C-alpha positions as CSV (number, residue, x, y, z in Angstrom):
1,M,122.7,204.2,119.6
2,S,121.0,207.5,118.7
3,R,121.2,210.6,120.8
4,A,117.5,210.2,121.7
5,S,118.1,206.6,122.7
6,R,120.9,207.7,125.0
7,I,118.7,210.2,126.7
8,V,116.0,207.6,127.3
9,L,118.5,205.2,128.7
10,V,120.0,207.8,131.1
11,I,116.6,208.8,132.3
12,L,115.7,205.1,133.0
13,L,119.0,204.6,134.8
14,L,118.5,207.7,137.0
15,I,114.9,206.9,137.8
16,G,115.9,203.4,138.8
17,S,118.9,204.4,140.9
18,S,117.1,207.1,142.9
19,G,114.9,204.5,144.5
20,I,117.7,202.0,144.9
21,L,120.0,204.3,146.8
22,A,117.4,204.6,149.6
23,Q,117.8,200.9,150.3
24,T,120.5,200.0,152.8
25,N,119.8,196.4,153.6
26,R,120.0,195.1,150.1
27,S,122.2,195.5,147.1
28,A,120.6,196.9,144.0
29,I,121.2,197.1,140.2
30,T,119.5,199.1,137.5
31,L,120.0,197.2,134.3
32,A,119.2,198.6,130.8
33,V,119.8,196.4,127.8
34,D,119.8,197.7,124.3
35,A,118.8,194.8,122.0
36,T,118.2,196.9,118.9
37,E,121.3,195.3,117.3
38,A,120.3,191.7,118.2
39,P,119.8,190.8,114.5
40,R,123.5,191.4,114.0
41,K,124.5,189.5,117.1
42,I,125.3,192.1,119.7
43,L,123.6,193.4,122.9
44,H,124.6,196.5,124.8
45,A,124.2,196.5,128.6
46,R,124.5,199.3,131.1
47,E,124.2,199.0,134.9
48,I,124.0,201.3,137.9
49,I,125.2,199.2,140.8
50,T,125.0,200.4,144.4
51,V,128.3,199.9,146.2
52,R,130.4,200.9,149.2
53,S,133.9,202.2,149.1
54,G,136.8,199.8,149.2
55,P,137.7,196.6,147.3
56,L,134.9,195.2,145.2
57,T,134.5,192.0,143.2
58,L,132.0,191.8,140.4
59,L,130.9,188.4,139.2
60,Y,129.6,187.1,135.9
61,P,127.1,184.2,136.3
62,K,129.1,181.0,135.8
63,W,126.8,178.1,136.9
64,I,123.5,178.5,135.1
65,P,120.6,176.8,136.8
66,G,119.2,174.0,134.6
67,E,122.4,173.6,132.5
68,H,124.3,171.6,135.2
69,S,127.6,173.0,134.0
70,P,129.8,176.2,134.3
71,T,128.4,177.4,131.0
72,G,128.2,181.1,131.6
73,P,129.5,182.6,128.3
74,V,132.0,185.0,129.9
75,V,134.2,184.8,126.7
76,D,131.4,186.8,124.9
77,L,131.5,189.8,127.3
78,A,133.4,192.6,125.6
79,G,134.0,196.4,125.9
80,L,133.8,196.4,129.7
81,R,134.0,199.9,131.3
82,I,133.5,200.7,135.0
83,M,132.9,204.4,135.9
84,A,132.8,206.1,139.3
85,G,131.1,209.3,138.4
86,N,133.2,210.7,135.5
87,S,136.3,208.7,136.4
88,P,137.1,205.3,134.9
89,L,138.1,202.6,137.4
90,A,140.9,200.2,136.7
91,W,139.9,196.6,136.9
92,R,141.6,193.2,136.7
93,R,140.3,189.7,136.2
94,D,140.9,187.1,139.0
95,L,143.7,184.8,138.0
96,E,141.8,181.7,139.2
97,N,138.2,182.6,138.7
98,M,137.8,183.9,135.2
99,F,134.3,185.0,136.0
100,A,135.4,187.5,138.7
101,I,136.4,191.1,138.2
102,H,138.2,193.1,140.9
103,C,138.3,196.8,141.3
104,V,138.5,199.4,144.2
105,V,135.7,201.8,144.8
106,P,137.0,205.3,145.8
107,P,135.8,206.9,149.1
108,G,132.4,208.6,149.0
109,V,131.3,206.7,145.8
110,T,127.9,205.0,146.3
111,S,127.3,203.7,142.8
112,L,129.2,202.5,139.8
113,D,128.2,202.9,136.1
114,V,129.1,199.6,134.4
115,S,128.7,199.1,130.6
116,F,129.7,196.3,128.3
117,D,128.6,194.5,125.1
118,F,127.5,190.9,124.8
119,L,128.4,189.2,121.6
120,L,125.6,186.8,120.6
121,P,127.0,183.6,119.2
122,P,126.0,182.4,115.7
123,D,126.8,178.7,116.5
124,T,123.6,176.7,117.1
125,A,125.4,174.2,119.4
126,G,125.0,174.4,123.2
127,F,122.3,175.6,125.5
128,S,121.6,179.2,126.2
129,S,125.2,180.1,125.5
130,G,124.5,179.0,121.9
131,A,122.7,181.0,119.2
132,S,119.8,183.0,120.7
133,S,118.9,185.4,117.9
134,S,118.1,185.7,114.2
135,A,117.0,188.6,112.0
136,Q,113.5,188.2,113.3
137,L,113.8,187.2,117.0
138,L,115.8,187.1,120.2
139,V,115.7,185.1,123.4
140,L,117.3,187.2,126.0
141,S,118.9,185.3,128.9
142,W,119.6,187.9,131.6
143,N,122.6,186.0,133.0
144,Q,124.5,187.0,129.8
145,V,124.1,190.7,130.4
146,V,124.7,191.3,134.1
147,L,127.6,191.7,136.4
148,Y,126.8,191.7,140.1
149,P,128.6,192.2,143.5
150,S,130.0,189.1,145.1
151,E,128.0,190.0,148.2
152,P,125.2,189.8,149.1
153,A,123.6,186.6,147.7
154,P,121.6,187.0,144.4
155,D,118.3,186.6,146.4
156,A,119.2,189.8,148.2
157,V,120.0,191.8,145.0
158,T,117.1,193.8,143.6
159,V,117.3,194.5,139.9
160,S,115.3,197.1,138.0
161,A,115.5,195.8,134.4
162,S,114.6,197.2,131.0
163,V,115.2,196.2,127.4
164,K,115.0,198.2,124.2
165,L,113.8,196.1,121.4
166,P,114.1,196.5,117.6
167,Q,111.3,198.6,116.2
168,G,108.0,196.7,115.7
169,W,109.0,193.7,117.9
170,T,106.9,192.5,120.8
171,H,107.9,190.4,123.8
172,A,106.8,187.7,126.3
173,S,108.3,186.8,129.7
174,A,107.3,185.5,133.1
175,L,108.5,188.9,134.4
176,S,105.7,191.4,135.0
177,T,105.8,194.4,132.8
178,K,105.9,197.8,134.6
179,E,105.7,200.0,131.5
180,V,106.1,200.0,127.7
181,S,107.3,203.3,126.2
182,G,107.9,203.1,122.5
183,N,110.1,200.1,122.1
184,V,111.5,200.2,125.6
185,V,110.0,197.6,128.0
186,T,110.5,198.2,131.8
187,F,109.9,195.3,134.1
188,Q,108.8,195.2,137.7
189,D,111.7,195.0,140.2
190,A,112.8,191.5,140.9
191,S,115.6,189.7,142.7
192,L,118.6,188.8,140.7
193,T,117.7,185.1,141.2
194,T,114.2,185.8,139.7
195,L,115.6,187.9,136.8
196,V,118.0,185.1,135.7
197,D,115.1,182.7,136.1
198,S,113.0,184.7,133.7
199,P,114.2,185.0,130.1
200,V,112.6,187.4,127.6
201,Q,111.4,186.3,124.2
202,A,111.1,189.0,121.6
203,T,110.2,188.9,117.9
204,S,108.5,190.6,115.0
205,H,106.4,187.4,114.6
206,M,104.5,186.3,117.7
207,R,101.3,184.5,118.6
208,R,100.0,184.2,122.1
209,V,97.7,181.3,123.0
210,D,95.7,181.3,126.2
211,L,95.9,177.8,127.8
212,T,94.3,178.9,131.1
213,P,91.8,176.4,132.5
214,A,88.5,178.0,133.6
215,S,88.9,180.1,136.8
216,K,92.5,178.9,137.3
217,V,96.0,180.4,137.4
218,P,97.0,181.9,133.9
219,H,99.0,179.8,131.4
220,F,100.1,181.1,128.1
221,L,101.8,179.6,125.0
222,N,104.0,182.3,123.5
223,I,105.1,181.3,120.0
224,A,107.9,183.4,118.4
225,A,109.0,182.5,114.9
226,D,111.1,183.6,111.9
227,S,108.0,183.8,109.8
228,E,104.2,184.3,110.1
229,A,103.7,180.9,108.4
230,A,105.5,179.1,111.1
231,L,103.0,180.3,113.7
232,A,100.2,178.2,112.2
233,I,99.4,176.1,115.2
234,T,96.3,173.9,114.7
235,P,93.2,173.7,116.9
236,K,94.1,170.1,117.7
237,Q,97.6,171.1,118.9
238,V,96.1,173.9,121.0
239,D,93.7,171.5,122.6
240,A,96.5,169.1,123.4
241,Y,98.5,171.9,125.1
242,K,95.4,172.9,127.1
243,Q,95.1,169.3,128.1
244,L,98.7,169.3,129.2
245,V,98.0,172.0,131.7
246,L,95.1,170.0,133.1
247,E,97.1,166.8,133.2
248,A,100.1,168.3,134.9
249,N,98.1,170.0,137.6
250,A,96.1,166.8,138.2
251,L,99.3,164.9,138.5
252,F,101.0,167.2,141.1
253,G,97.9,168.5,142.8
254,A,99.4,172.0,143.3
255,H,101.5,174.5,141.5
256,H,104.4,176.8,142.4
257,Y,103.9,179.8,140.1
258,T,101.5,182.7,139.9
259,R,101.5,182.5,136.1
260,Y,103.2,180.2,133.6
261,D,104.5,181.2,130.2
262,F,105.8,178.7,127.6
263,L,108.4,180.6,125.5
264,Y,108.2,178.5,122.3
265,T,110.8,179.7,119.7
266,L,110.6,178.4,116.2
267,S,113.8,179.1,114.3
268,D,116.6,177.2,112.4
269,S,119.0,180.0,113.5
270,V,119.0,179.4,117.2
271,A,120.3,176.5,119.4
272,H,117.6,173.9,119.9
273,F,116.9,172.8,123.5
274,G,114.6,173.3,126.4
275,L,115.5,175.1,129.6
276,E,113.4,175.1,132.7
277,H,112.4,178.1,134.9
278,H,110.0,178.5,137.8
279,Q,107.3,180.3,135.9
280,S,108.3,179.8,132.3
281,S,110.3,177.6,130.0
282,D,112.7,178.5,127.2
283,D,111.8,176.0,124.4
284,R,113.6,176.3,121.1
285,V,112.9,174.1,118.0
286,N,113.1,174.1,114.2
287,E,111.1,176.8,112.4
288,R,108.6,174.3,110.8
289,T,108.0,172.2,113.9
290,L,104.3,173.1,113.9
291,L,104.0,172.4,110.2
292,D,106.2,169.3,109.7
293,D,104.8,166.0,110.9
294,N,108.3,164.5,111.6
295,L,109.5,167.6,113.6
296,W,106.3,167.8,115.5
297,K,106.4,164.1,116.4
298,L,110.0,164.4,117.7
299,N,109.5,167.6,119.7
300,A,106.0,166.8,121.1
301,H,107.5,165.9,124.5
302,L,109.6,169.1,124.9
303,L,107.0,171.4,126.5
304,P,105.7,168.6,128.8
305,H,109.3,167.9,130.0
306,E,110.1,171.5,130.7
307,F,106.7,172.1,132.4
308,V,107.3,169.2,134.8
309,H,110.5,170.9,135.7
310,S,108.6,173.7,137.4
311,W,107.8,171.0,140.1
312,N,110.8,168.7,139.8
313,A,113.9,170.9,139.5
314,K,112.7,174.4,140.4
315,Y,110.4,173.8,143.4
316,R,111.9,170.5,144.6
317,R,115.6,170.6,143.8
318,P,118.5,168.4,144.7
319,A,120.5,169.9,147.6
320,G,123.6,169.9,145.5
321,L,122.0,172.0,142.8
322,A,120.3,174.5,145.3
323,T,123.4,176.5,145.7
324,G,121.7,179.9,146.0
325,D,124.2,181.7,143.7
326,F,125.8,181.4,140.3
327,S,129.4,180.8,141.4
328,T,129.3,177.8,143.8
329,P,129.9,174.5,141.8
330,M,126.8,172.4,141.4
331,K,126.7,168.7,142.3
332,D,124.9,166.6,139.7
333,D,124.7,163.3,141.5
334,L,120.8,163.3,141.6
335,L,120.2,164.2,138.0
336,W,118.5,160.7,137.7
337,V,115.7,162.3,139.7
338,Y,116.0,165.9,138.4
339,E,116.2,164.9,134.7
340,G,115.4,161.2,134.7
341,L,112.0,161.4,136.5
342,T,111.2,164.6,134.6
343,D,111.9,162.8,131.3
344,Y,109.6,159.9,132.3
345,L,106.8,162.2,133.4
346,G,107.2,164.4,130.4
347,N,106.7,161.5,128.1
348,V,103.8,160.2,130.1
349,L,102.1,163.6,130.0
350,A,102.7,163.9,126.3
351,A,100.7,160.8,125.9
352,R,98.0,161.7,128.5
353,S,97.4,165.0,126.9
354,G,97.3,163.8,123.3
355,L,100.5,165.4,122.1
356,R,101.6,161.9,121.3
357,T,99.6,158.8,120.5
358,P,100.0,155.7,122.7
359,E,101.8,154.1,119.7
360,E,104.2,157.0,119.4
361,F,104.8,156.8,123.2
362,R,105.7,153.1,122.8
363,E,107.8,153.7,119.7
364,N,109.8,156.4,121.5
365,L,110.3,154.1,124.5
366,A,111.5,151.3,122.3
367,M,113.9,153.5,120.3
368,H,115.7,154.8,123.4
369,S,115.6,151.4,125.2
370,A,117.3,149.7,122.3
371,R,120.0,152.3,122.2
372,L,120.7,151.9,125.9
373,D,120.7,148.1,125.5
374,N,123.5,148.2,123.0
375,R,126.1,150.4,124.8
376,P,129.4,148.7,125.7
377,G,130.2,151.7,127.8
378,R,127.8,150.3,130.4
379,E,130.5,147.8,131.4
380,W,132.9,150.5,132.6
381,R,130.8,153.6,133.4
382,S,127.9,153.3,135.8
383,L,124.7,155.3,135.4
384,Q,125.7,157.1,138.6
385,D,128.9,158.3,136.9
386,T,126.9,159.8,134.0
387,N,125.2,161.9,136.7
388,D,128.4,162.8,138.5
389,A,130.2,163.7,135.3
390,A,127.3,165.4,133.6
391,Q,129.2,168.7,133.3
392,L,131.7,166.9,131.1
393,L,129.2,164.7,129.2
394,Y,126.9,167.5,128.1
395,A,129.8,168.8,126.0
396,S,131.0,165.4,124.7
397,R,131.3,164.6,121.0
398,P,128.8,162.2,119.3
399,D,131.5,159.8,118.0
400,W,132.1,156.6,120.1
401,N,129.0,157.6,122.0
402,A,128.2,154.0,122.9
403,L,131.6,153.5,124.4
404,R,131.9,156.8,126.2
405,R,128.2,156.9,127.3
406,D,126.2,160.1,127.2
407,V,123.9,161.9,129.6
408,D,122.1,158.5,129.9
409,F,120.2,159.6,133.1
410,Y,117.5,161.0,130.8
411,D,116.6,157.9,128.8
412,E,117.6,155.4,131.4
413,G,115.8,157.4,134.0
414,D,112.7,156.7,131.9
415,L,113.3,153.0,132.3
416,I,114.1,153.1,136.1
417,W,111.1,155.3,136.9
418,L,108.8,153.2,134.8
419,D,110.0,150.2,136.8
420,A,109.3,152.1,140.0
421,D,105.8,153.1,138.8
422,V,105.0,149.5,137.9
423,M,106.4,148.2,141.2
424,I,104.1,150.6,143.2
425,R,101.1,149.5,141.2
426,Q,101.9,145.8,141.8
427,L,102.7,146.3,145.5
428,T,99.4,148.1,146.1
429,G,97.2,146.0,143.9
430,G,96.7,149.0,141.5
431,K,95.5,151.3,144.3
432,R,98.5,153.6,144.2
433,S,101.1,154.6,141.6
434,L,104.0,157.0,140.9
435,D,101.3,159.7,140.6
436,D,100.8,159.5,144.4
437,F,104.5,159.9,144.9
438,C,104.5,163.0,142.7
439,R,101.6,164.6,144.6
440,A,103.3,163.8,148.0
441,F,106.8,164.9,147.0
442,H,106.2,167.8,144.5
443,G,102.7,169.0,145.5
444,G,102.5,170.9,148.7
445,T,100.5,174.2,148.8
446,S,100.0,176.2,145.6
447,G,101.7,179.6,145.5
448,G,104.6,181.5,144.1
449,P,108.1,180.2,143.3
450,T,110.0,178.7,146.2
451,V,112.8,176.1,146.5
452,V,112.6,173.0,148.7
453,P,115.8,171.0,148.5
454,Y,115.9,167.2,148.7
455,T,118.4,164.4,149.2
456,F,118.5,160.7,148.1
457,D,117.1,159.8,151.5
458,D,114.2,162.2,151.1
459,V,113.2,160.5,147.8
460,V,113.4,157.1,149.4
461,A,111.3,158.2,152.4
462,A,108.6,159.6,150.2
463,L,108.4,156.4,148.1
464,N,108.1,154.4,151.3
465,G,105.2,156.6,152.3
466,V,103.4,155.5,149.1
467,A,104.5,151.8,148.9
468,P,106.9,150.4,151.5
469,A,109.9,148.6,149.9
470,D,113.6,148.6,149.9
471,W,113.8,151.6,147.6
472,K,117.3,152.5,148.5
473,A,118.6,149.2,147.2
474,F,116.2,149.4,144.2
475,F,117.9,152.6,143.0
476,T,121.4,151.9,144.2
477,T,121.5,148.7,142.3
478,R,120.5,150.3,139.1
479,L,122.7,153.4,139.6
480,T,125.9,151.3,140.2
481,S,125.3,148.4,137.9
482,L,127.9,147.5,135.3
483,S,125.7,145.1,133.5
484,P,125.9,145.3,129.7
485,R,122.1,145.2,129.4
486,A,119.7,148.1,130.0
487,P,117.2,147.8,132.9
488,L,114.2,146.7,130.8
489,Q,112.3,145.2,133.8
490,G,109.7,148.0,133.9
491,I,108.8,147.4,130.2
492,E,108.6,143.6,130.7
493,K,106.5,143.8,134.0
494,S,104.1,146.3,132.3
495,G,103.1,143.7,129.7
496,W,105.4,144.5,126.8
497,K,108.9,143.4,125.6
498,L,111.6,145.0,123.4
499,S,111.7,143.3,120.0
500,Y,113.2,143.9,116.6
501,R,111.7,143.8,113.0
502,D,113.0,144.8,109.6
503,T,110.9,148.0,109.2
504,P,111.4,151.2,111.1
505,T,108.8,152.7,113.4
506,S,107.3,156.2,112.6
507,M,109.5,157.7,115.4
508,E,112.7,156.2,113.9
509,T,111.7,157.5,110.5
510,A,111.0,161.0,111.9
511,L,114.4,161.0,113.8
512,E,116.3,160.0,110.7
513,A,114.6,162.6,108.5
514,A,115.1,165.4,111.1
515,S,118.7,164.6,111.9
516,R,119.6,163.7,108.3
517,V,121.2,160.4,109.1
518,A,120.8,156.7,108.2
519,D,120.8,154.7,111.4
520,F,122.0,151.1,111.1
521,S,122.9,150.9,114.8
522,H,121.1,147.6,115.5
523,S,122.3,145.8,112.4
524,L,125.6,146.9,111.0
525,G,126.4,149.0,114.1
526,I,126.9,152.3,112.2
527,V,125.2,155.7,111.8
528,V,125.9,157.6,108.5
529,A,125.2,161.2,107.9
530,E,123.5,162.6,104.8
531,D,126.9,163.5,103.3
532,S,128.1,159.9,103.8
533,T,130.3,160.7,106.9
534,V,130.3,157.9,109.5
535,K,128.9,159.7,112.6
536,D,129.3,156.8,115.0
537,V,130.1,153.1,115.2
538,V,129.0,150.7,118.0
539,P,132.0,148.9,119.4
540,G,131.8,145.1,118.9
541,S,129.4,145.5,116.0
542,P,130.0,144.0,112.5
543,V,131.4,147.3,111.0
544,A,133.6,147.8,114.1
545,R,135.0,144.3,113.8
546,A,135.7,145.0,110.1
547,G,137.7,148.1,111.1
548,I,135.4,151.1,110.2
549,G,135.4,154.0,112.6
550,P,133.8,157.5,113.1
551,G,134.9,160.2,110.7
552,M,135.4,158.0,107.7
553,K,133.3,158.5,104.6
554,M,131.3,155.8,102.9
555,V,132.2,155.7,99.2
556,A,130.7,152.4,97.8
557,V,128.6,149.4,98.8
558,D,129.5,146.2,96.9
559,G,131.2,148.2,94.2
560,R,128.3,150.7,93.7
561,K,128.3,154.4,94.8
562,Y,127.1,154.6,98.4
563,S,123.6,155.7,99.2
564,S,121.6,154.9,102.3
565,E,118.8,153.5,100.1
566,F,121.2,151.1,98.3
567,L,122.7,150.0,101.6
568,R,119.3,149.1,102.9
569,D,118.5,147.2,99.8
570,T,121.8,145.3,100.1
571,L,121.1,144.4,103.7
572,K,117.8,142.9,102.7
573,R,119.4,140.8,99.9
574,G,122.3,139.9,102.2
575,K,120.0,137.7,104.4
576,T,120.1,135.1,101.7
577,S,123.7,135.6,100.6
578,S,126.8,133.8,101.9
579,A,129.2,136.6,100.7
580,P,130.3,139.3,103.2
581,L,129.2,142.9,102.5
582,E,132.0,145.0,101.0
583,L,132.1,148.7,102.1
584,L,134.6,151.1,100.4
585,A,135.4,153.9,102.8
586,A,137.7,157.0,102.7
587,N,139.8,157.7,105.8
588,G,141.1,161.1,105.0
589,E,143.1,160.8,101.8
590,F,143.2,157.0,102.0
591,Y,140.7,154.4,100.7
592,K,140.1,150.9,101.8
593,T,137.5,148.2,101.2
594,Y,136.2,146.6,104.4
595,R,134.6,143.2,104.4
596,V,131.7,143.1,106.8
597,D,130.5,139.7,107.9
598,Y,126.8,140.3,108.5
599,R,123.7,138.7,107.1
600,G,120.9,139.7,109.6
601,G,119.1,142.3,107.5
602,E,117.7,145.5,109.0
603,R,116.8,145.5,112.7
604,H,114.5,148.1,114.1
605,P,113.3,148.2,117.7
606,Y,109.6,148.2,118.7
607,L,107.5,147.1,121.8
608,E,105.7,143.8,121.4
609,R,102.7,143.1,123.5
610,D,103.1,140.2,126.0
611,G,99.6,138.8,126.5
612,S,100.6,136.8,129.5
613,K,100.8,140.0,131.7
614,P,98.4,142.9,132.3
615,D,98.9,145.9,130.1
616,L,100.0,148.4,132.8
617,L,101.8,150.6,130.2
618,T,98.4,151.6,128.6
619,T,97.0,152.3,132.1
620,I,100.0,154.5,133.0
621,I,99.5,156.8,130.0
622,A,95.7,157.1,130.4
623,S,94.4,160.6,131.2
624,I,93.9,161.3,134.9
625,A,92.5,164.8,134.4
626,N,89.6,163.4,132.3
627,P,89.4,159.7,133.3
628,R,87.3,157.5,131.1
């Protein structure tokens, strides 16, 4: 940091602290983050924290809202120094809570000067604790650069925050900007809760698209990328995002933000995920997502999903997740509503807004339904346990996924809420739908961010207000089932059925291309990576019975060097052959030929129309903002 930079920082800290010290009924922090070295993976944080003399515990955020796990990256906090005036204070970490720091404030001291570095990770795995920066951009998550007193609660801690960006970079955030001086951005004071809920996107390549409907609350799409070329969003894509805003507001009937910012980051150097916030969403995808048809097709549902979370997750929140702080362990038992309903609505809104075609909507539903319908893990782990154990499953490996089960409350939530939607429509003769539940449960009165917790019984009561039925039994049965089959009733009652054919859908093709795998899950029962490594095997499948397991490497197919194309050709020929398929695989330094008894050819899932029933699925994804 240059001498001039240090002077600016000190001035900002002094200005902020002068107003803070006058407040006696709230705790306060002035936080200055120097992000000029973000391209080389390091942030510098400095805080002035108002305190009282005596023992003090400083906390680092542990349970990050939306991540459902104790994912606060405390291991990347380095260089911590705590100063009382010109005197350094000794500190010690709590022996049980690694996120707590203890020190003693001397008599007469009213503020501490706390400084530390945050080491930005290069690994693209994980959520916000994964890679968040490249040479051209940064997504700043405030929870990574703040220590705060254990008392009072985060809602009662006022933070005056600023960030110094690399020269020439611009920014976007749901936080209101107070002042920009050179490359230092100062934000309006906010509670610690609001600060952590409002990440900052910064880059040298940004495009801001106004999605605001006429005379309505502002909505913006902020696109940050590693190149100018990646910002080339088309008019058709812009129109679809504008329609998304209309469709979501028509669905819920009210909103709980004063402005909404999509923070859309396009980079191959950051972790890829979506994370919800009240007035924004942190959405990270591959750099060429707007340019590559396969990447666009796969990620078209991401912004709708995170947008829905503003209503279902931030405004209405399961009581076990509405802890009011970042230290109390969260209870994930209602993620089938928090994430499952959001996933269903996100996919529906993607189709209603034109981000996906009706055919792509059905292909996506078929792809995930087939995966759930071929998971032996269903016979020992209930869907409820995938909720309860979410903090473990989010970090689980991809191998033996079908036996372990994953965070299935997303995709299976799609199926359960589709079934509920169809049931409401049938019970009311088409007069009501899940849309009515969303307006009743998530609507309310438009305004700024607020949290209204809910329980299982609240969900049941709201559904009974729309269409009386035994909703408690409806959900309990599906959550506790150990049936080996997925709950496909919603698909079947909506006039479609899950079927298989020998050619992949466009969604399957896109997924294989983007993830660089060849997926033979529904035929041989194996997924093979581009480098020929066996990524996963479905227990009970032909290759599993032959003895092949994850981590092995495919070497040859029927005596010829392995390639996914040749294996596909062999599967087609195998339908008329009586000889078993021979796969040579390497298991570490050992080689073995496995004889696979399978002659069924390729099998790829799709939805087939059942003409004996009304097509409710098409009705469900029809626009409600611009009904035809």
